[in-house]
VEXSE-156101 format. One record per residue (C-alpha): residue in one letter; residue number from 0; x, y, z. Coordinates in steps of 0.5 Angstrom, whole numbers, plus 500, padded with zeros to 3 digits. Example, Ala and Ser with C-alpha at 12.3 -4.5 7.8 and 13.67 -1.06 7.14 Angstrom:
// VEXSE-156101
A  0  525  491  516 .
S  1  527  498  514 .
//
This chain:
// VEXSE-156101
M  0  749  494  311 .
D  1  745  498  317 .
K  2  752  502  318 .
K  3  753  503  310 .
N  4  746  506  310 .
E  5  747  510  317 .
L  6  753  513  314 .
L  7  749  515  307 .
L  8  744  518  311 .
R  9  749  522  315 .
V  10  752  524  308 .
Y  11  745  526  306 .
V  12  744  530  312 .
V  13  750  534  312 .
L  14  750  535  304 .
L  15  742  538  305 .
M  16  745  543  311 .
F  17  750  545  306 .
I  18  745  546  301 .
L  19  740  550  306 .
F  20  746  554  308 .
A  21  748  556  301 .
L  22  741  558  300 .
V  23  741  562  306 .
I  24  747  566  304 .
A  25  744  567  297 .
F  26  738  569  299 .
K  27  742  574  304 .
I  28  746  577  298 .
V  29  740  578  294 .
K  30  736  581  299 .
I  31  742  586  301 .
N  32  744  588  294 .
V  33  737  588  291 .
I  34  731  588  296 .
E  35  735  593  301 .
G  36  741  595  296 .
D  37  739  602  296 .
K  38  738  602  304 .
W  39  745  599  305 .
R  40  749  603  300 .
A  41  746  610  303 .
K  42  749  607  310 .
A  43  756  606  306 .
E  44  756  613  303 .
Q  45  755  616  310 .
N  46  761  613  313 .
L  47  765  612  306 .
K  48  767  617  301 .
W  49  772  618  296 .
V  50  776  625  296 .
D  51  781  628  291 .
V  52  788  627  292 .
H  53  792  633  290 .
A  54  799  631  286 .
T  55  805  634  289 .
R  56  806  641  287 .
G  57  812  642  282 .
D  58  818  645  284 .
I  59  821  652  281 .
Y  60  828  652  279 .
T  61  833  657  276 .
E  62  837  655  270 .
E  63  843  653  274 .
G  64  838  648  278 .
K  65  838  652  284 .
L  66  831  651  288 .
L  67  827  657  288 .
S  68  820  654  291 .
T  69  818  647  293 .
S  70  813  643  297 .
S  71  815  640  303 .
T  72  811  634  306 .
F  73  809  634  313 .
F  74  806  629  317 .
D  75  801  629  323 .
I  76  801  622  327 .
Y  77  794  620  331 .
M  78  792  614  334 .
D  79  786  610  335 .
L  80  787  608  342 .
T  81  781  602  342 .
Q  82  784  598  336 .
A  83  790  594  339 .
K  84  788  588  343 .
N  85  789  588  350 .
D  86  795  583  350 .
V  87  798  587  345 .
W  88  797  593  349 .
N  89  799  591  356 .
K  90  805  588  352 .
E  91  808  594  349 .
I  92  805  601  352 .
D  93  811  602  356 .
S  94  815  602  351 .
L  95  811  606  346 .
A  96  810  611  352 .
Y  97  818  611  353 .
Y  98  819  613  346 .
L  99  814  618  346 .
S  100  817  622  352 .
R  101  824  622  348 .
Y  102  821  624  341 .
T  103  815  628  341 .
K  104  816  636  343 .
V  105  811  635  349 .
N  106  814  636  356 .
R  107  811  629  358 .
S  108  815  623  362 .
S  109  814  616  360 .
A  110  809  615  366 .
Q  111  805  621  364 .
W  112  804  618  357 .
K  113  802  611  359 .
Q  114  797  614  364 .
L  115  794  619  359 .
L  116  794  614  353 .
T  117  791  608  358 .
K  118  786  613  361 .
E  119  783  615  354 .
R  120  783  608  352 .
Q  121  779  605  357 .
A  122  774  611  356 .
G  123  774  610  349 .
L  124  772  602  350 .
S  125  768  603  356 .
W  126  763  609  353 .
G  127  766  611  346 .
K  128  769  617  348 .
P  129  770  622  342 .
G  130  777  623  340 .
T  131  780  616  342 .
K  132  779  613  335 .
Y  133  783  619  333 .
F  134  788  621  339 .
T  135  793  627  337 .
I  136  800  624  338 .
A  137  805  629  334 .
K  138  804  634  329 .
N  139  809  637  323 .
L  140  814  631  323 .
N  141  818  631  317 .
F  142  819  624  313 .
L  143  825  622  317 .
Q  144  822  623  323 .
L  145  815  619  321 .
Q  146  820  613  319 .
K  147  822  613  326 .
F  148  815  613  329 .
K  149  813  608  324 .
Q  150  818  603  328 .
F  151  815  605  335 .
P  152  812  599  339 .
L  153  804  598  337 .
F  154  805  603  331 .
R  155  809  598  328 .
R  156  803  594  327 .
G  157  800  599  323 .
Q  158  793  602  323 .
F  159  789  596  324 .
G  160  794  592  329 .
G  161  796  598  333 .
G  162  792  604  331 .
F  163  797  608  328 .
I  164  794  613  323 .
V  165  798  618  319 .
K  166  795  624  316 .
D  167  800  628  311 .
K  168  800  635  308 .
T  169  804  640  304 .
K  170  807  647  305 .
R  171  810  651  300 .
T  172  817  653  302 .
K  173  822  658  299 .
P  174  830  656  300 .
F  175  832  663  298 .
G  176  827  666  303 .
S  177  825  673  300 .
L  178  829  673  294 .
A  179  824  675  288 .
E  180  819  673  293 .
R  181  813  677  289 .
T  182  815  674  283 .
I  183  816  667  285 .
G  184  809  668  288 .
E  185  805  664  293 .
D  186  800  658  292 .
R  187  795  660  297 .
E  188  789  655  298 .
N  189  783  661  299 .
A  190  786  666  295 .
S  191  788  668  288 .
K  192  795  665  287 .
I  193  800  670  284 .
G  194  807  671  281 .
I  195  809  665  277 .
E  196  806  660  282 .
G  197  799  663  279 .
Y  198  801  664  272 .
F  199  803  656  271 .
D  200  798  654  277 .
K  201  795  648  272 .
Q  202  802  646  270 .
L  203  805  646  277 .
A  204  799  643  281 .
G  205  799  637  276 .
V  206  793  631  276 .
K  207  789  630  281 .
D  208  788  622  284 .
Q  209  783  620  289 .
K  210  783  616  295 .
L  211  778  612  300 .
M  212  776  615  307 .
K  213  772  613  312 .
Q  214  769  616  318 .
I  215  771  614  325 .
G  216  767  620  329 .
P  217  763  626  328 .
G  218  767  630  322 .
I  219  773  626  323 .
W  220  775  622  316 .
V  221  781  618  316 .
P  222  784  614  310 .
V  223  782  606  309 .
Y  224  788  604  307 .
D  225  795  607  309 .
P  226  796  614  306 .
M  227  804  612  305 .
E  228  801  607  300 .
Y  229  799  612  295 .
E  230  804  615  291 .
P  231  800  621  288 .
K  232  803  624  281 .
K  233  808  630  281 .
G  234  806  637  278 .
A  235  811  639  273 .
N  236  817  643  274 .
V  237  818  650  272 .
I  238  825  653  270 .
T  239  826  660  271 .
T  240  831  665  268 .
I  241  832  668  275 .
D  242  840  669  276 .
V  243  840  668  284 .
G  244  847  671  284 .
I  245  844  678  280 .
Q  246  838  677  284 .
D  247  841  677  291 .
I  248  845  684  289 .
V  249  839  687  286 .
H  250  835  685  292 .
N  251  840  688  297 .
E  252  842  694  294 .
L  253  834  696  293 .
L  254  833  695  300 .
K  255  838  699  302 .
A  256  836  705  298 .
V  257  828  705  300 .
Q  258  831  704  307 .
K  259  835  710  306 .
H  260  830  715  303 .
Q  261  824  712  307 .
A  262  821  711  300 .
R  263  814  709  299 .
A  264  816  703  295 .
G  265  822  701  290 .
T  266  823  696  284 .
A  267  829  694  280 .
I  268  829  689  274 .
V  269  835  686  270 .
M  270  834  684  263 .
E  271  839  680  259 .
V  272  840  684  253 .
E  273  840  679  247 .
T  274  835  674  249 .
G  275  830  678  254 .
K  276  831  674  260 .
I  277  829  677  266 .
R  278  835  676  271 .
A  279  833  679  277 .
I  280  827  683  279 .
S  281  825  686  286 .
N  282  820  690  289 .
F  283  819  693  296 .
K  284  814  696  299 .
L  285  813  700  306 .
N  286  809  696  311 .
S  287  805  699  316 .
N  288  810  697  322 .
G  289  815  701  318 .
S  290  819  695  315 .
Y  291  820  693  308 .
A  292  817  687  304 .
E  293  815  684  298 .
L  294  808  686  298 .
Y  295  806  688  291 .
N  296  810  687  284 .
H  297  811  694  282 .
A  298  815  692  276 .
I  299  809  690  272 .
G  300  803  692  276 .
E  301  804  700  278 .
R  302  803  704  272 .
S  303  805  711  273 .
E  304  808  717  269 .
P  305  815  716  268 .
G  306  818  723  267 .
S  307  825  724  264 .
T  308  826  717  262 .
F  309  821  717  257 .
K  310  825  723  253 .
L  311  829  717  250 .
A  312  822  716  246 .
S  313  821  723  244 .
L  314  829  723  242 .
L  315  827  717  238 .
A  316  821  720  235 .
L  317  825  726  233 .
V  318  830  723  229 .
E  319  826  718  226 .
A  320  822  723  223 .
G  321  828  727  220 .
H  322  826  733  225 .
A  323  833  733  229 .
N  324  840  730  230 .
P  325  845  731  235 .
D  326  847  737  233 .
T  327  840  741  232 .
K  328  840  747  236 .
V  329  835  749  241 .
D  330  834  755  246 .
L  331  833  752  253 .
E  332  831  759  255 .
G  333  834  759  261 .
G  334  830  753  264 .
I  335  823  756  263 .
K  336  818  757  258 .
K  337  810  757  257 .
F  338  807  753  253 .
H  339  800  755  251 .
D  340  797  757  258 .
L  341  802  753  263 .
W  342  809  754  265 .
M  343  814  749  264 .
R  344  821  749  268 .
D  345  827  745  268 .
S  346  830  742  274 .
H  347  833  748  276 .
R  348  835  755  273 .
H  349  841  753  269 .
G  350  841  760  265 .
L  351  843  756  258 .
R  352  840  759  252 .
E  353  842  756  245 .
V  354  845  749  245 .
D  355  845  743  241 .
L  356  840  737  242 .
R  357  846  733  245 .
T  358  847  737  251 .
A  359  839  738  252 .
F  360  838  731  252 .
A  361  844  730  257 .
K  362  842  735  261 .
S  363  835  733  261 .
S  364  832  739  259 .
N  365  824  739  259 .
V  366  824  745  256 .
G  367  829  743  250 .
I  368  826  737  249 .
A  369  819  740  249 .
K  370  820  745  245 .
L  371  822  741  239 .
A  372  817  736  240 .
D  373  812  742  240 .
R  374  815  745  234 .
Y  375  814  739  230 .
F  376  809  734  232 .
N  377  804  739  235 .
Q  378  802  743  229 .
S  379  796  739  227 .
T  380  792  733  228 .
E  381  796  729  223 .
T  382  803  731  226 .
R  383  800  729  233 .
M  384  798  722  230 .
Q  385  805  722  227 .
F  386  808  722  234 .
V  387  803  717  237 .
G  388  804  713  231 .
L  389  812  713  232 .
L  390  811  711  240 .
R  391  807  705  238 .
Q  392  812  703  232 .
F  393  817  703  238 .
G  394  812  698  242 .
L  395  810  703  247 .
D  396  803  701  247 .
Q  397  804  694  248 .
V  398  804  690  254 .
A  399  811  686  255 .
G  400  807  680  256 .
I  401  811  677  262 .
E  402  809  671  265 .
I  403  806  674  271 .
V  404  798  676  272 .
G  405  797  683  273 .
E  406  801  687  268 .
K  407  798  694  267 .
T  408  797  696  260 .
P  409  800  702  258 .
Y  410  796  708  257 .
I  411  798  713  251 .
K  412  793  718  249 .
D  413  790  719  242 .
P  414  790  725  239 .
N  415  782  724  238 .
D  416  781  723  246 .
K  417  777  728  249 .
N  418  782  729  254 .
W  419  787  731  249 .
Y  420  790  739  250 .
G  421  794  744  247 .
T  422  799  742  252 .
T  423  799  735  251 .
I  424  805  734  246 .
P  425  810  738  250 .
W  426  808  734  257 .
M  427  808  728  253 .
S  428  815  729  251 .
H  429  818  729  257 .
G  430  814  723  261 .
Y  431  807  726  263 .
E  432  800  725  261 .
L  433  802  718  259 .
E  434  803  712  264 .
L  435  808  706  263 .
T  436  810  700  268 .
P  437  818  700  270 .
L  438  818  694  266 .
Q  439  815  697  259 .
V  440  820  703  260 .
L  441  826  698  261 .
N  442  824  694  255 .
L  443  825  700  250 .
Y  444  832  701  253 .
N  445  833  694  252 .
T  446  831  695  245 .
I  447  836  701  244 .
A  448  842  696  247 .
N  449  840  691  243 .
D  450  841  695  236 .
G  451  834  696  235 .
K  452  831  689  236 .
L  453  825  689  240 .
M  454  825  682  245 .
K  455  819  679  249 .
P  456  821  679  256 .
Y  457  820  673  259 .
L  458  821  669  266 .
V  459  821  662  265 .
S  460  825  658  260 .
E  461  822  651  261 .
I  462  817  647  264 .
Y  463  818  639  264 .
D  464  815  633  268 .
E  465  817  627  271 .
N  466  815  623  264 .
G  467  820  627  260 .
N  468  815  632  257 .
N  469  818  639  256 .
I  470  816  645  254 .
P  471  822  650  252 .
F  472  821  657  252 .
Q  473  826  661  247 .
P  474  827  668  246 .
K  475  822  671  242 .
V  476  823  677  237 .
V  477  817  682  237 .
K  478  820  686  232 .
D  479  827  686  228 .
K  480  828  694  228 .
I  481  824  699  231 .
A  482  827  705  228 .
S  483  833  706  223 .
D  484  840  704  224 .
Y  485  842  711  224 .
T  486  836  713  230 .
I  487  839  707  234 .
K  488  846  710  234 .
V  489  844  717  235 .
A  490  840  714  241 .
Q  491  846  710  244 .
E  492  851  716  243 .
L  493  846  720  247 .
L  494  845  715  253 .
Q  495  852  715  254 .
E  496  853  722  253 .
V  497  848  723  259 .
V  498  853  719  264 .
K  499  859  723  261 .
T  500  857  730  261 .
G  501  850  730  263 .
T  502  845  729  269 .
A  503  849  722  271 .
T  504  856  724  271 .
S  505  857  723  278 .
L  506  855  716  277 .
K  507  861  714  272 .
S  508  864  708  274 .
D  509  872  707  275 .
F  510  871  701  272 .
F  511  867  701  265 .
D  512  862  705  261 .
F  513  855  705  262 .
A  514  849  708  258 .
G  515  843  711  261 .
K  516  838  716  263 .
T  517  836  719  269 .
G  518  828  721  271 .
T  519  824  725  276 .
A  520  817  725  276 .
R  521  813  730  280 .
F  522  806  729  282 .
D  523  802  734  287 .
Y  524  796  732  291 .
A  525  792  736  296 .
D  526  792  734  303 .
K  527  788  739  308 .
D  528  788  744  303 .
Q  529  795  744  302 .
E  530  799  742  296 .
V  531  804  736  297 .
K  532  809  735  292 .
R  533  811  728  291 .
Y  534  817  725  287 .
N  535  818  718  283 .
G  536  826  718  282 .
S  537  828  713  277 .
F  538  834  711  272 .
A  539  834  706  266 .
G  540  840  704  262 .
Y  541  845  698  260 .
F  542  852  696  261 .
P  543  857  695  259 .
A  544  856  701  254 .
N  545  860  699  248 .
D  546  858  691  248 .
P  547  851  691  252 .
K  548  850  685  256 .
Y  549  845  687  261 .
S  550  839  693  262 .
C  551  837  695  268 .
I  552  831  700  271 .
V  553  831  702  278 .
V  554  825  706  281 .
I  555  824  709  288 .
Y  556  817  711  289 .
E  557  816  717  293 .
P  558  823  718  297 .
K  559  822  722  303 .
V  560  829  724  305 .
D  561  836  725  302 .
G  562  834  727  295 .
F  563  829  725  290 .
Y  564  832  726  284 .
G  565  833  720  279 .
G  566  840  721  279 .
T  567  840  721  287 .
V  568  836  716  289 .
A  569  836  711  283 .
G  570  842  712  280 .
P  571  847  710  285 .
V  572  843  703  286 .
F  573  844  702  278 .
K  574  851  703  279 .
E  575  852  698  285 .
I  576  848  693  281 .
A  577  852  694  275 .
E  578  859  694  279 .
Q  579  857  688  283 .
C  580  855  684  277 .
F  581  862  686  274 .
A  582  865  683  280 .
S  583  862  677  280 .
K  584  860  675  272 .
K  585  865  672  268 .
N  586  862  674  261 .
L  587  862  681  263 .
I  588  870  681  265 .
A  589  871  677  259 .
S  590  867  682  254 .
M  591  873  687  256 .
T  592  879  689  253 .
D  593  886  688  257 .
D  594  886  696  257 .
E  595  879  696  260 .
K  596  880  691  265 .
P  597  880  695  272 .
K  598  885  693  278 .
L  599  881  688  282 .
A  600  883  691  288 .
N  601  878  697  286 .
F  602  872  693  286 .
Q  603  868  692  292 .
K  604  867  685  293 .
P  605  859  683  293 .
N  606  860  679  300 .
Y  607  866  677  304 .
S  608  868  670  303 .
A  609  872  664  306 .
G  610  872  657  306 .
F  611  876  651  304 .
S  612  882  653  300 .
Q  613  881  648  294 .
D  614  873  650  294 .
L  615  875  657  293 .
E  616  880  656  288 .
D  617  875  652  284 .
L  618  870  657  284 .
L  619  875  663  282 .
D  620  877  658  276 .
Y  621  870  657  274 .
V  622  868  664  274 .
G  623  875  666  270 .
L  624  878  671  276 .
E  625  886  671  277 .
H  626  888  669  284 .
S  627  893  666  288 .
S  628  894  659  291 .
S  629  894  658  298 .
K  630  898  653  302 .
Y  631  893  652  308 .
P  632  887  648  308 .
W  633  882  654  310 .
A  634  883  661  307 .
V  635  880  668  306 .
I  636  879  671  299 .
S  637  882  678  299 .
P  638  883  683  293 .
G  639  890  684  291 .
E  640  892  690  286 .
Y  641  891  686  280 .
S  642  888  679  282 .
L  643  885  676  288 .
E  644  889  673  294 .
L  645  887  667  298 .
K  646  890  669  305 .
P  647  891  663  310 .
N  648  885  663  315 .
K  649  889  659  321 .
V  650  885  654  325 .
K  651  888  652  332 .
K  652  886  646  336 .
K  653  884  649  342 .
E  654  882  656  340 .
V  655  875  658  337 .
P  656  877  660  330 .
S  657  873  666  326 .
V  658  868  663  321 .
E  659  866  669  318 .
G  660  864  669  311 .
M  661  864  661  311 .
G  662  858  657  309 .
L  663  854  653  314 .
R  664  857  647  312 .
D  665  865  649  312 .
A  666  863  653  319 .
T  667  860  647  322 .
F  668  865  642  320 .
I  669  871  646  323 .
L  670  867  648  329 .
E  671  865  641  331 .
N  672  871  638  330 .
L  673  874  642  335 .
G  674  869  640  340 .
L  675  864  646  340 .
K  676  857  645  339 .
V  677  854  649  334 .
I  678  847  652  333 .
S  679  846  656  327 .
E  680  840  661  325 .
G  681  839  664  318 .
Y  682  842  662  311 .
G  683  848  664  306 .
K  684  854  666  310 .
V  685  856  667  317 .
I  686  856  674  319 .
A  687  857  673  327 .
Q  688  859  668  332 .
S  689  857  668  339 .
L  690  864  666  342 .
R  691  870  671  340 .
P  692  876  668  336 .
G  693  882  666  340 .
L  694  878  664  346 .
K  695  880  657  349 .
I  696  875  652  348 .
E  697  872  648  354 .
D  698  866  644  351 .
Q  699  862  650  350 .
T  700  856  652  345 .
I  701  857  657  339 .
E  702  851  660  336 .
I  703  853  662  329 .
T  704  848  667  325 .
L  705  848  667  317 .
N  706  845  672  312 .
//
């Protein structure tokens, strides 16, 4: 009985202790949450905070699926040297030091790594040395490198077992380098976003999330949880209308022109006639260091007097109002005439007198076009309003509305403006006293090529996200007809005449007909009490003339050497773009009749091409170009008289081969299989190799340059 009471007493004592313990815990909970709640919450907020996690930015593509801009994720590795237990540290530090010596870019041996980390750990444990809880190990690792680091000794134990800390960051990259760089735009943190990146920033940026961060030192915040556990949402992707093949042609031809003429800047645009899709857009501006780069989008942002390319609008106005036709006579007065108190001159004193409008337009006579405009549109306020009203009818007072921030609004004078003069109509008629951007001028030429249907130019064809939501952008007709069928036909006829007999005869192609108009705008300014003359040369048109597929404008701003007229500085660029498009675009060759198809041997190839024979044959079949077959595994494309030939590119086992014209994949495959170590630089096709073809292979390293 005594034992039973003793046991019960013990049970009651233990139960009482549990009750007292529970009451103490309950009191502490109430005290912390209620009585001292504000105090502890304030302390927690000092060391913990929620921060925004931006979604991975969406990508920008072409319609063919080629990547123009993407976000690459990089990782910085840090280590909390005080986190691991002593036995774990002692067991694994030697192995960790060995891996760090092999896989980090720091020139430090495994012994040096061990000594440094151990010394810093002791300082952190002994007196809390700053930085030991966030010690830098490596920076800018890619995902595969990160996965390798996560398997290192100590690091594989994670943040709390081994002190492994990861901080991720993203960097915007453009796989095609500077192609359409200004149009694609920039995603800048502390500055205005530009181009497509800026216009569609909200869609590309996506939805923000949040993650919990803790403070481990002054100004040092790390994730409470492993950042790899977060999967932030991805922003929407943007599909552009850019054609990389055409963009490459435009980019290179424009760059060569601005360099040749030492111009202040240059721009070129190619638009698809039927839809208004922008297929290529390039801009170059002279840097302070003498090089050229895409620093400003002149195509939409530089508004200036267009010069003679505007004569197309004056021609349309004269014909649409019933005042003129191609046979209308006009006296050119030898190329010089005084309007009111100002003299007007043609580009040179040609001595021509009475000619028809067809000739005056083809020869780009300022006097001829101005005399007709002055005669019919400068007689009263009513006729002046009629002229300006017709320009508005053609859509010249409207922005193109392209998906880039920064397009300038056209400037066209109103007869009621205080700066309207008696000479305004004659000068407006050949492209002065008004201002347009290159894209706005091109849109008029595109409309003529499209039989008078005015399309809205556009750069983006679709936006879609990972949830399957998409917003398509379809071709948009702004106006079904800007003028009568007769007026449009006259304009088409006279634009062809410019190339056949006028100021662009030197630009005629041996392969196909195109239509267009040269333009030269002169502007003078004072420099140290001297009048300095500057010119902008331009060419606008479309090709092929009889079944237009593409329209194009080229503007060279302030060329300093080797000419300044539009037909000299801009026209050749237009011609090169058109011919190279023909050489590479299946739809252009298919649009020609058999009689029109040129001998392919006369075409200048856009690029020297070599590679695996079957790949080359598949490519030529796809674009619809006739070609021979190759019996050899490797071949070079060479133009024959009527078709392309695949000539053998022989590869010998013990000799360095030529890999010029090949892509990186094919070149690397061949060279490494022959026992060479390959170092590559650039992208595109191989343009140079460090070892001469034919040399004996003896365990060398070969450097190949791609462009």
